[in-house]
C-alpha positions as CSV (number, residue, x, y, z in Angstrom):
1,E,21.8,2.5,8.0
2,P,19.7,0.9,5.2
3,V,17.7,3.2,2.9
4,H,14.4,4.2,4.4
5,V,11.7,6.8,4.3
6,H,10.1,8.7,7.3
7,V,6.5,9.9,7.0
8,S,4.8,12.3,9.5
9,K,1.7,14.4,9.6
10,G,2.7,18.1,9.3
11,K,6.2,19.0,10.4
12,P,8.8,16.1,10.6
13,T,9.0,14.6,14.1
14,T,11.0,12.0,16.0
15,N,7.8,9.8,16.0
16,A,7.6,9.5,12.3
17,T,6.4,6.4,10.6
18,K,9.2,4.5,9.0
19,F,9.4,2.4,5.8
20,W,12.4,0.3,4.8
21,I,13.1,0.2,1.0
22,T,14.0,-3.3,-0.3
23,R,16.4,-4.3,-3.1
24,S,13.4,-5.5,-5.1
25,G,11.9,-2.0,-5.1
26,K,9.3,-2.6,-2.4
27,C,8.8,-1.1,1.0
28,L,8.3,-2.7,4.4
29,L,6.7,-0.9,7.3
30,A,9.2,-0.6,10.1
31,N,7.1,1.2,12.6
32,N,3.9,3.2,12.6
33,N,4.7,5.7,15.3
34,S,2.5,8.3,13.6
35,G,-0.6,6.1,14.1
36,Y,-1.7,6.0,10.5
37,D,-4.8,3.7,9.8
38,N,-4.4,0.8,7.4
39,R,-5.9,2.6,4.4
40,T,-3.4,5.4,4.8
41,L,-0.5,2.9,5.3
42,N,-1.5,1.2,2.0
43,Y,-1.6,4.5,0.2
44,L,1.8,5.5,1.6
45,T,3.3,2.1,0.6
46,K,2.0,2.5,-3.0
47,A,3.2,6.1,-3.2
48,I,6.7,5.3,-1.9
49,E,7.1,2.3,-4.2
50,A,5.9,4.5,-7.2
51,N,8.7,6.9,-6.3
52,I,11.4,4.5,-5.2
53,D,13.9,5.8,-7.8
54,I,13.6,9.3,-6.5
55,A,13.9,8.2,-2.9
56,T,17.0,6.1,-3.5
57,S,18.7,8.7,-5.7
58,K,18.1,11.4,-3.0
59,W,19.5,9.0,-0.4
60,V,22.7,8.5,-2.4
61,E,23.0,12.3,-2.9
62,F,22.7,12.9,0.8
63,F,24.6,9.9,2.4
64,G,26.8,8.8,-0.6
65,D,26.1,5.2,-0.6
66,L,23.2,2.8,-0.7
67,S,22.5,-0.3,1.4
68,Y,19.2,-2.2,1.7
69,Y,17.3,-3.7,4.6
70,C,16.7,-6.8,2.6
């Protein structure tokens, strides 16, 4: 599966909000299952993009390879 980040309030849940990480270093909202408002989604997008190198390196450590949504 392509590299992505799950975000949830409190403990991780199956209904977490999901962001795809793109090859260009941006992220795209895949779903908002946690029900975050637009302001929070914008904040999360910026925070993920600011830490894209950390997210992708941790992904490779855990899964061993990296593919992108787009």
